[in-house]
MARKOLSE-222617 format. One line per 3 residues: their letters; for each residue x negated, y negated, z negated of N, C-alpha, C. Coordinates in pm, whole numbers, plus 50000, padded with zeros to 5 digits. Layout:
! residues N
a> X Y Z X Y Z X Y Z  ...;
//
This chain:
! residues 353
xxx> 75506 24913 54820 75542 24985 54716 75454 25155 54692  75419 25168 54642 75375 25292 54610 75385 25392 54483  75335 25488 54444 75395 25582 54441 75237 25725 54355;
xxx> 75272 25696 54224 75172 25753 54176 75233 25922 54129  75057 26018 54094 75135 26148 54087 75048 26174 53967  75099 26192 53837 75039 26277 53761 74985 26426 53752;
xxx> 74906 26459 53739 74808 26584 53750 74817 26686 53568  74854 26753 53540 74905 26751 53425 74770 26899 53411  74651 26941 53351 74568 27019 53394 74588 27129 53225;
xxx> 74602 27217 53181 74581 27290 53090 74516 27380 53112  74382 27369 53065 74292 27479 53022 74291 27610 52891  74285 27638 52936 74299 27812 52824 74212 27830 52800;
xxx> 74183 27842 52647 74099 27933 52585 74097 28104 52605  73965 28167 52676 73963 28261 52721 73833 28316 52583  73860 28474 52560 73770 28540 52488 73655 28651 52564;
xxx> 73624 28563 52670 73510 28642 52753 73365 28620 52723  73284 28665 52745 73162 28659 52767 73086 28456 52794  73158 28463 52962 73176 28298 52939 73207 28188 52846;
xxx> 73299 28240 52759 73350 28137 52692 73291 28171 52572  73223 28274 52533 73228 28283 52364 73049 28283 52356  72969 28227 52375 72812 28265 52301 72733 28295 52209;
xxx> 72830 28311 52073 72809 28368 51996 72877 28421 51927  72899 28587 51849 72961 28594 51795 72924 28708 51743  72872 28691 51653 72752 28802 51475 72807 28793 51377;
xxx> 72761 28908 51320 72820 28923 51189 72683 28994 51116  72645 28949 51012 72536 28940 50941 72485 28985 50832  72478 29103 50719 72448 29140 50617 72325 29171 50539;
xxx> 72354 29024 50410 72197 29098 50422 72167 29089 50216  72052 29200 50162 72076 29152 50041 71955 29158 49958  71862 29079 49873 71729 29064 49864 71788 29167 49704;
xxx> 71651 29267 49674 71639 29351 49543 71606 29335 49517  71526 29355 49380 71407 29287 49348 71351 29407 49370  71224 29455 49363 71108 29583 49424 70927 29567 49314;
xxx> 70916 29599 49247 70736 29611 49157 70740 29468 49207  70624 29393 49240 70591 29259 49249 70656 29166 49299  70734 29213 49413 70797 29148 49506 70964 29158 49491;
xxx> 71008 29187 49684 71164 29188 49672 71175 29238 49788  71271 29275 49855 71323 29387 49918 71395 29350 49966  71374 29312 50113 71538 29236 50223 71619 29323 50291;
xxx> 71645 29409 50293 71714 29474 50408 71875 29405 50527  71871 29434 50596 71929 29361 50662 72015 29397 50795  72130 29313 50820 72181 29470 50933 72224 29374 51001;
xxx> 72233 29321 51177 72290 29238 51198 72308 29278 51347  72475 29243 51371 72516 29280 51537 72602 29134 51555  72575 29182 51721 72608 29091 51808 72776 29184 51872;
xxx> 72874 29087 51864 72987 29162 51836 73119 29126 52009  73228 29156 52041 73245 29154 52209 73348 29052 52155  73261 28928 52230 73285 28967 52439 73148 29011 52471;
xxx> 73034 28948 52402 72841 28937 52445 72845 29092 52415  72729 29070 52495 72650 29169 52531 72693 29259 52318  72672 29362 52307 72695 29411 52178 72516 29458 52145;
xxx> 72475 29451 52012 72423 29476 51967 72354 29493 51808  72315 29622 51819 72262 29588 51659 72146 29611 51558  72113 29581 51465 71944 29582 51452 72026 29564 51303;
xxx> 71887 29643 51253 71845 29728 51096 71736 29629 51140  71712 29575 50999 71546 29553 50968 71500 29542 50845  71417 29555 50784 71369 29566 50622 71208 29477 50642;
xxx> 71273 29349 50541 71116 29335 50474 71054 29282 50298  70970 29345 50309 70908 29299 50139 70804 29168 50170  70816 29098 50109 70752 29008 50083 70713 29009 49887;
xxx> 70579 28992 49909 70548 28975 49766 70447 28872 49763  70440 28783 49694 70314 28681 49735 70315 28586 49801  70228 28643 49835 70135 28512 50023 70166 28624 50122;
xxx> 70247 28785 50090 70185 28914 50164 70362 28911 50238  70428 28868 50354 70525 28987 50364 70496 29018 50481  70589 29138 50473 70602 29256 50568 70696 29337 50634;
xxx> 70713 29334 50756 70857 29410 50728 70853 29456 50914  70969 29526 50945 71005 29597 51086 71188 29599 51042  71169 29618 51229 71347 29681 51247 71370 29678 51402;
xxx> 71449 29722 51426 71489 29819 51518 71642 29772 51610  71577 29726 51720 71663 29654 51769 71823 29845 51911  71889 29801 51823 72001 29917 51972 72089 29750 52061;
xxx> 72082 29829 52199 72191 29694 52255 72299 29778 52356  72380 29783 52424 72486 29812 52493 72450 29825 52591  72457 29947 52624 72450 30002 52779 72528 30133 52824;
xxx> 72601 30041 52928 72689 30170 52958 72751 30215 52905  72856 30160 52764 72939 30135 52644 72854 30186 52606  72762 30269 52543 72667 30322 52504 72575 30279 52384;
xxx> 72472 30270 52286 72425 30123 52243 72309 30269 52285  72196 30175 52279 72059 30243 52336 71911 30168 52262  71850 30201 52213 71691 30132 52167 71626 30129 52267;
xxx> 71630 29947 52251 71579 29814 52323 71429 29863 52303  71462 29767 52117 71276 29744 52082 71268 29771 51900  71162 29793 51945 71084 29791 51771 70982 29703 51776;
xxx> 71061 29651 51600 70875 29515 51559 70887 29540 51490  70734 29508 51449 70695 29524 51279 70609 29371 51325  70626 29305 51130 70498 29198 51206 70454 29236 51050;
xxx> 70316 29174 51019 70298 29169 50867 70216 29002 50864  70309 28876 50743 70123 28755 50773 70146 28747 50630  70022 28713 50636 69938 28653 50476 69923 28499 50508;
xxx> 69957 28422 50416 69929 28243 50383 69908 28184 50216  69835 28112 50269 69764 28070 50171 69708 27942 50165  69636 27825 50155 69562 27705 50158 69508 27743 50289;
xxx> 69371 27752 50239 69305 27805 50339 69294 27871 50448  69357 28041 50365 69378 28102 50561 69496 28159 50570  69525 28191 50674 69623 28273 50757 69726 28317 50848;
xxx> 69746 28432 50834 69739 28541 50939 69878 28562 50967  69897 28590 51108 69989 28626 51185 70032 28743 51216  70073 28844 51239 70057 28949 51377 70263 29002 51392;
xxx> 70289 29065 51474 70401 29143 51550 70320 29207 51683  70445 29310 51658 70407 29455 51738 70549 29465 51777  70580 29447 51886 70693 29479 51981 70666 29579 52057;
xxx> 70791 29751 52079 70748 29865 52194 70860 29783 52228  70871 29848 52375 71011 29765 52425 70990 29965 52553  71143 29953 52490 71186 30134 52519 71246 30163 52624;
xxx> 71286 30012 52697 71338 29927 52827 71287 29989 52924  71129 30007 52920 71007 29998 52997 70967 30149 52996  70988 30187 53190 71007 30340 53266 70762 30327 53250;
xxx> 70700 30399 53190 70582 30431 53152 70539 30558 53179  70375 30586 53152 70287 30652 53131 70270 30727 53092  70241 30643 52971 70201 30617 52837 70236 30553 52786;
xxx> 70218 30655 52613 70269 30502 52558 70271 30373 52543  70097 30328 52503 70061 30172 52465 70152 30131 52590  70156 30117 52741 70198 30145 52852 70313 29966 52786;
xxx> 70414 30045 52685 70546 29989 52657 70531 29890 52503  70367 29864 52512 70335 29756 52325 70338 29665 52397  70334 29557 52309 70269 29420 52311 70243 29372 52200;
xxx> 70120 29246 52184 70085 29226 52050 70077 29081 52055  70115 28994 51992 70102 28847 51949 70026 28880 51791  69923 28753 51813 69849 28725 51660 69806 28567 51634;
xxx> 69798 28534 51541 69800 28400 51508 69663 28400 51345  69593 28286 51411 69495 28347 51214 69486 28200 51220  69409 28121 51143 69348 27990 51148 69309 27989 50978;
xxx> 69173 27899 51025 69096 27899 50844 69145 27747 50888  69138 27644 50736 69108 27510 50734 68982 27515 50615  68886 27448 50632 68756 27435 50538 68762 27213 50535;
xxx> 68701 27280 50437 68650 27124 50388 68761 26993 50418  68929 27046 50265 68993 26892 50280 69070 26916 50423  69069 27032 50486 69152 27097 50682 69049 26952 50734;
xxx> 68916 26926 50718 68819 26840 50818 68785 26933 50876  68773 27063 50886 68740 27176 50969 68830 27287 50987  68918 27305 51097 69035 27334 51116 68992 27450 51253;
xxx> 68963 27620 51196 68966 27710 51357 69064 27815 51314  69071 27816 51455 69210 27906 51453 69165 27952 51571  69273 28081 51558 69313 28134 51692 69448 28200 51729;
xxx> 69397 28282 51879 69587 28236 51963 69565 28368 52010  69676 28528 52047 69618 28671 52097 69719 28696 52148  69739 28735 52300 69866 28754 52327 69814 28881 52386;
xxx> 69805 28957 52384 69788 29187 52500 69932 29194 52488  69904 29314 52635 70012 29347 52677 69993 29484 52705  70039 29599 52677 69934 29736 52652 69935 29748 52854;
xxx> 70052 29710 52905 70063 29689 53090 70081 29534 53118  70018 29467 53145 70070 29346 53184 70100 29367 53373  70163 29262 53360 70307 29274 53503 70185 29237 53591;
xxx> 70039 29278 53605 69963 29230 53695 69941 29362 53682  70023 29513 53658 69994 29618 53687 69837 29726 53618  69785 29619 53514 69649 29626 53468 69635 29685 53337;
xxx> 69592 29774 53260 69633 29832 53123 69542 29752 53029  69575 29756 52861 69518 29680 52818 69412 29559 52846  69540 29481 52856 69558 29384 52931 69552 29214 52778;
xxx> 69471 29140 52815 69511 29045 52730 69542 28897 52775  69670 28872 52763 69743 28754 52885 69624 28608 52842  69582 28560 52678 69561 28494 52589 69498 28494 52537;
xxx> 69328 28452 52463 69334 28393 52371 69218 28321 52372  69293 28214 52269 69254 28054 52236 69161 28060 52132  69065 28015 52147 69018 27989 51994 68960 27800 51991;
xxx> 69025 27801 51883 69087 27642 51880 68933 27635 51704  68855 27487 51799 68779 27384 51678 68834 27306 51661  68865 27181 51518 68974 27073 51526 68849 27011 51379;
xxx> 68815 26922 51457 68736 26872 51309 68860 26679 51395  68779 26579 51218 68853 26420 51274 68839 26358 51396  68951 26360 51504 68929 26327 51629 68837 26353 51661;
xxx> 68854 26493 51706 68771 26560 51772 68896 26696 51778  68883 26804 51911 68953 26917 51897 68856 26978 52051  68843 27125 52024 68781 27193 52167 68861 27369 52138;
xxx> 68969 27372 52249 69006 27430 52268 68865 27540 52388  68876 27677 52376 68860 27851 52452 68963 27856 52445  68950 27853 52612 69068 27946 52650 69009 28082 52761;
xxx> 69082 28202 52730 68988 28341 52837 69158 28392 52798  69077 28516 52952 69194 28601 52976 69134 28789 52978  69177 28863 53100 69143 29011 53060 69146 29110 52963;
xxx> 69115 29207 53133 69168 29375 53081 69049 29345 52948  69052 29402 52782 69016 29403 52753 68883 29442 52784  68702 29457 52695 68652 29469 52725 68541 29359 52858;
xxx> 68634 29349 52899 68626 29247 53021 68675 29103 53014  68702 29021 52945 68744 28912 52940 68655 28844 53003  68733 28704 53085 68690 28580 53174 68705 28422 53132;
xxx> 68663 28364 53147 68703 28254 53049 68753 28167 53132  68820 28094 53118 68983 28066 53199 68949 27892 53222  68936 27887 53062 68941 27666 53064 68869 27611 52965;
xxx> 68782 27509 52915 68780 27468 52810 68833 27362 52779  68918 27328 52724 68962 27160 52693 68950 27145 52560  68856 26951 52628 68817 26926 52531 68896 26783 52462;
xxx> 68926 26730 52405 68953 26638 52322 68919 26511 52227  68895 26411 52271 68917 26297 52173 69026 26200 52136  69061 26159 51991 69137 26115 51955 69180 26028 51851;
xxx> 69092 25914 51888 69055 25780 51784 69165 25713 51796  69262 25665 51737 69396 25586 51784 69314 25470 51652  69356 25314 51693 69367 25255 51564 69255 25258 51431;
xxx> 69133 25234 51500 69018 25229 51368 68967 25085 51383  69037 25076 51224 69062 24910 51235 68932 24885 51138  68856 24761 51180 68806 24685 51108 68786 24522 51034;
xxx> 68840 24588 50943 68892 24358 50873 68778 24318 50790  68776 24205 50856 68695 24070 50718 68753 23999 50729  68656 23864 50680 68700 23733 50646 68838 23733 50502;
xxx> 68818 23767 50387 68980 23857 50394 69025 23898 50390  69034 24029 50488 69091 24077 50553 69153 23990 50699  69178 23893 50707 69230 23813 50782 69237 23758 50953;
xxx> 69055 23852 50982 69054 23940 51161 69019 24040 51136  69130 24125 51207 69106 24255 51213 69103 24283 51326  68978 24350 51416 68922 24421 51537 68967 24597 51525;
xxx> 69045 24643 51640 69077 24779 51597 69010 24835 51744  69048 24941 51711 68974 25027 51928 69013 25178 51846  69027 25197 52040 69109 25401 52030 69087 25416 52163;
xxx> 69036 25490 52151 69038 25594 52277 69109 25775 52214  69160 25786 52344 69222 25884 52394 69138 25936 52506  69137 26078 52505 69072 26180 52622 69027 26275 52629;
xxx> 69054 26368 52699 69112 26460 52759 69061 26534 52862  68926 26629 52832 68832 26671 52933 68918 26798 53001  68929 26882 53066 68981 26990 53106 68868 27087 53200;
xxx> 68837 27149 53145 68741 27271 53246 68736 27364 53315  68731 27354 53452 68798 27525 53443 68717 27588 53511  68689 27763 53460 68578 27790 53476 68643 27870 53699;
xxx> 68741 27955 53578 68775 27964 53829 68772 27905 53898  68834 27825 53875 68890 27703 53947 68802 27569 53974  68683 27511 53976 68591 27462 53943 68731 27270 54038;
xxx> 68823 27282 54147 68894 27216 54224 68944 27103 54080  69072 27196 53985 69166 27206 53919 69060 27125 53815  68934 27105 53765 68830 26990 53645 68890 26882 53706;
xxx> 68953 26867 53552 68972 26692 53494 68960 26630 53412  68947 26499 53404 68878 26359 53298 69006 26338 53335  69046 26254 53191 69198 26164 53155 69077 26035 53042;
xxx> 69084 25961 53041 69099 25853 52973 69155 25778 52985  69144 25686 52787 69198 25579 52731 69205 25499 52698  69115 25369 52652 69067 25321 52574 69135 25166 52582;
xxx> 69151 25127 52449 69197 24994 52357 69144 24952 52272  69129 24788 52267 69109 24703 52236 69172 24585 52164  69149 24588 52049 69237 24496 51960 69190 24389 51947;
xxx> 69222 24295 51909 69198 24141 51809 69311 24114 51774  69322 24038 51620 69384 23995 51532 69304 23877 51467  69384 23775 51499 69352 23676 51383 69487 23627 51303;
xxx> 69499 23620 51169 69592 23640 51094 69667 23439 51146  69780 23489 51180 69856 23322 51204 69840 23287 51278  69742 23311 51372 69696 23238 51539 69688 23325 51646;
xxx> 69649 23423 51614 69614 23509 51798 69613 23659 51744  69696 23667 51874 69613 23833 51906 69613 23858 51957  69527 23976 52097 69577 23994 52185 69495 24193 52194;
xxx> 69478 24221 52278 69496 24354 52333 69456 24420 52462  69402 24537 52519 69326 24539 52637 69350 24725 52649  69428 24777 52705 69480 24881 52758 69379 24938 52896;
xxx> 69302 25017 52859 69222 25035 53062 69211 25184 53053  69311 25231 53101 69316 25416 53112 69266 25424 53324  69184 25549 53318 69130 25600 53424 69090 25725 53435;
xxx> 69148 25815 53508 69057 25921 53596 69013 26003 53613  68991 26169 53699 68864 26183 53750 68907 26354 53811  68956 26374 53881 68972 26506 53935 68907 26566 54072;
xxx> 68733 26497 54067 68711 26521 54192 68544 26556 54096  68542 26693 53995 68471 26715 53950 68340 26806 54056  68427 26854 54131 68398 26937 54232 68295 26887 54318;
xxx> 68300 26762 54342 68180 26735 54338 68035 26733 54298  68064 26729 54226 67921 26751 54122 67871 26896 54143  67911 26970 54154 67827 27128 54233 67760 27121 54366;
xxx> 67640 27212 54324 67572 27229 54490 67592 27308 54551  67512 27329 54611 67488 27470 54694 67587 27583 54632  67509 27612 54546 67443 27734 54492 67601 27698 54377;
xxx> 67696 27708 54353 67800 27637 54268 67736 27609 54057  67590 27543 54098 67609 27489 53919 67604 27347 53941  67698 27320 53838 67682 27164 53811 67583 27139 53786;
xxx> 67526 26941 53865 67445 26900 53851 67511 26779 53799  67459 26704 53667 67468 26631 53594 67473 26491 53611  67324 26488 53714 67253 26391 53767 67411 26327 53823;
xxx> 67456 26438 53944 67531 26343 54068 67658 26289 53948  67742 26358 53834 67810 26302 53750 67795 26159 53708  67648 26131 53654 67635 26039 53564 67611 25904 53693;
xxx> 67496 25963 53824 67536 25833 53922 67707 25802 53977  67782 25911 53961 67907 25843 53965 67966 25754 53915  67935 25744 53754 68045 25720 53674 67904 25550 53675;
xxx> 67817 25545 53678 67734 25382 53741 67820 25339 53867  67807 25414 53964 67948 25319 54108 68103 25302 54059  68127 25295 53876 68259 25322 53898 68248 25181 53827;
xxx> 68143 25130 53788 68074 24957 53670 68034 24871 53817  68034 24928 53875 67959 24868 54058 68093 24730 54132  68145 24656 54023 68237 24569 54106 68255 24496 54179;
xxx> 68041 24477 54209 68012 24341 54331 68036 24378 54436  68009 24548 54456 67921 24594 54546 68011 24731 54572  68011 24813 54705 68109 24890 54672 68141 25040 54614;
xxx> 68047 24996 54485 67985 25140 54431 68187 25221 54351  68264 25132 54386 68388 25101 54267 68501 25203 54431  68468 25178 54511 68546 25236 54667 68521 25335 54653;
xxx> 68329 25383 54665 68314 25500 54660 68302 25628 54531  68362 25661 54419 68328 25656 54292 68502 25777 54290  68479 25901 54235 68591 25987 54158 68629 25946 54031;
xxx> 68572 25860 53972 68632 25792 53832 68752 25684 53889  68845 25703 53866 68937 25605 53917 69030 25499 53805  68998 25371 53853 69101 25315 53742 69283 25348 53777;
xxx> 69364 25427 53706 69442 25459 53726 69557 25287 53646  69520 25197 53518 69625 25162 53481 69500 25014 53397  69599 24904 53412 69508 24858 53282 69652 24695 53232;
xxx> 69663 24726 53119 69714 24601 53062 69632 24471 52911  69729 24356 52951 69663 24268 52853 69722 24188 52820  69747 24188 52650 69857 24155 52634 69783 24004 52506;
xxx> 69832 23869 52519 69785 23802 52397 69892 23763 52393  69906 23705 52269 69996 23650 52180 69944 23475 52078  69954 23355 52091 69980 23282 52031 70027 23186 52000;
xxx> 69996 23205 51795 70075 23224 51757 70110 23020 51670  70187 22915 51740 70188 22812 51749 70294 22795 51586  70338 22686 51513 70413 22624 51405 70531 22692 51454;
xxx> 70558 22656 51535 70744 22734 51560 70761 22810 51681  70631 22777 51720 70660 22834 51895 70585 22998 51928  70578 23076 51993 70512 23135 51990 70485 23156 52174;
xxx> 70332 23167 52247 70304 23204 52381 70286 23322 52435  70317 23357 52505 70254 23501 52519 70262 23490 52684  70152 23564 52687 70094 23593 52839 70084 23739 52808;
xxx> 70055 23788 52922 70108 23948 53022 70028 23977 53089  69914 24065 53097 69946 24120 53261 69840 24271 53297  69959 24345 53341 69963 24495 53379 69947 24501 53521;
xxx> 69839 24613 53561 69788 24646 53681 69844 24789 53711  69893 24861 53805 69870 25029 53762 69924 25091 53946  69812 25138 53967 69877 25204 54107 69966 25304 54146;
xxx> 70040 25262 54244 70093 25284 54292 70121 25367 54440  70195 25445 54436 70225 25533 54554 70329 25445 54630  70360 25470 54773 70423 25388 54811 70411 25424 54984;
xxx> 70477 25475 55088 70466 25494 55189 70356 25594 55266  70343 25707 55147 70235 25798 55059 70080 25694 55158  70050 25608 55064 69948 25483 55027 69932 25448 54870;
xxx> 69819 25467 54855 69800 25395 54661 69750 25286 54715  69845 25229 54622 69813 25042 54627 69811 24964 54456  69743 24872 54403 69690 24832 54342 69816 24706 54315;
xxx> 69950 24701 54169 70038 24632 54199 69980 24562 54096  69967 24427 54070 69962 24429 53939 70101 24274 53913  70088 24234 53780 70242 24185 53746 70195 24096 53605;
xxx> 70206 23955 53659 70176 23833 53522 70288 23803 53493  70319 23805 53334 70441 23762 53277 70392 23675 53116  70478 23505 53186 70404 23443 53088 70564 23370 53023;
xxx> 70564 23401 52897 70656 23343 52853 70714 23248 52712  70723 23140 52645 70728 23079 52570 70871 23098 52450  70875 23137 52279 70935 23176 52178 70926 23109 52118;
xxx> 71110 23015 52076 71109 22969 51961 71080 23093 51816  71073 23047 51785 71046 23232 51668 71165 23144 51538  71244 23026 51566 71357 23006 51467 71466 23113 51536;
xxx> 71504 23108 51670 71565 23168 51752 71537 23327 51844  71489 23399 51752 71393 23453 51900 71460 23541 52077  71580 23502 52041 71652 23544 52164 71641 23430 52221;
xxx> 71601 23310 52217 71619 23120 52343 71440 23181 52362  71403 23247 52466 71289 23204 52572 71296 23136 52669  71192 23134 52707 71162 23070 52844 71010 23177 52945;
xxx> 71101 23233 53066 70987 23364 53105 70937 23332 53215  70871 23360 53280 70749 23369 53410 70724 23458 53397  70758 23504 53533 70683 23680 53588 70605 23715 53765;
xxx> 70533 23731 53751 70472 23731 53912 70450 23856 53902  70499 23904 54023 70422 24079 54071 70397 24058 54170  70288 24090 54241 70223 24143 54373 70241 24338 54419;
xxx> 70392 24307 54499 70363 24466 54559 70264 24488 54679  70273 24354 54774 70195 24351 54919 70076 24275 54919  70117 24183 54985 70027 24057 55037 70041 23897 54973;
xxx> 70208 23951 54883 70217 23781 54850 70311 23837 54710  70302 23681 54627 70297 23714 54459 70420 23685 54490  70466 23706 54414 70632 23734 54392 70692 23682 54240;
xxx> 70779 23591 54317 70829 23510 54148 70960 23513 54083  70990 23528 54019 71088 23632 53855 71084 23539 53772  71245 23429 53721 71195 23405 53600 71317 23407 53524;
xx> 71340 23371 53405 71430 23420 53316 71425 23325 53188  71570 23232 53186 71555 23198 53072 71658 23235 52950;
//
């Protein structure tokens, strides 16, 4: 015999800050003014969450938007000024600009500008957006490091089809320090066709190069290249290779000058499959994948090889996997598959059907 006990638990709703996440009231109205419109608004966050009051005013005329707000928040049962914000934006198809200035009344500062912060964005699009130049700026009157007139981030970005270059710097106004140069190449599925479009050759390249000016050991390069061939109703195959290099510090001399010859020599060693060059290079193959599908009348033969670097027992090793299966096109769910994996010295076979 056994006894069972049913425990009934009733969770009651509590009107407190733990149960309520949003309790807000907002009043706004748009009024025509001249060639534009004026929109005053009042937002109030109510009990049980922290009470606050935010009056704001926004004027819009065509592509121009100007706004300002003042935030009051509850402190010891009294609403006190917390933050004042002003913003401006201008947007067209070719050019856009926006800026927001914030003054934090909660900061205890010696000079007024130390409580000021500015965020700014700008973008210029030329030649039907084939060339895009953008800028991102973040300014602090006094940074968390205790430095006055500090620029947390200044990004300059240049984009053209398949290529993007970003220059990143920071530092005190007038003494900016270069931090990073990021170059990205992205050319996906560049396809060429011939023989009435029945044969297609596709190429792909994705590469990211991060050059760190202050920390040469953090410089890295990631490259992923792909190649595909397709013959309609007969054959399709694809090859994808991914490689990385995190050892750019080896290419600097004793005077911390970058030596290009060292990098090119190291790159050549990465293609030395016959000798020992592959084991003495900073260019490391991280993964490779090859797929082949051969179409028959009613069946399709599928072959796949993948290999990747796996960390096991604090040691990196290359783990390849080979998979072969035949699929009946009439009933795709019916197939016979053979898979071999080599996690160590021996191949391990697994089959499903």
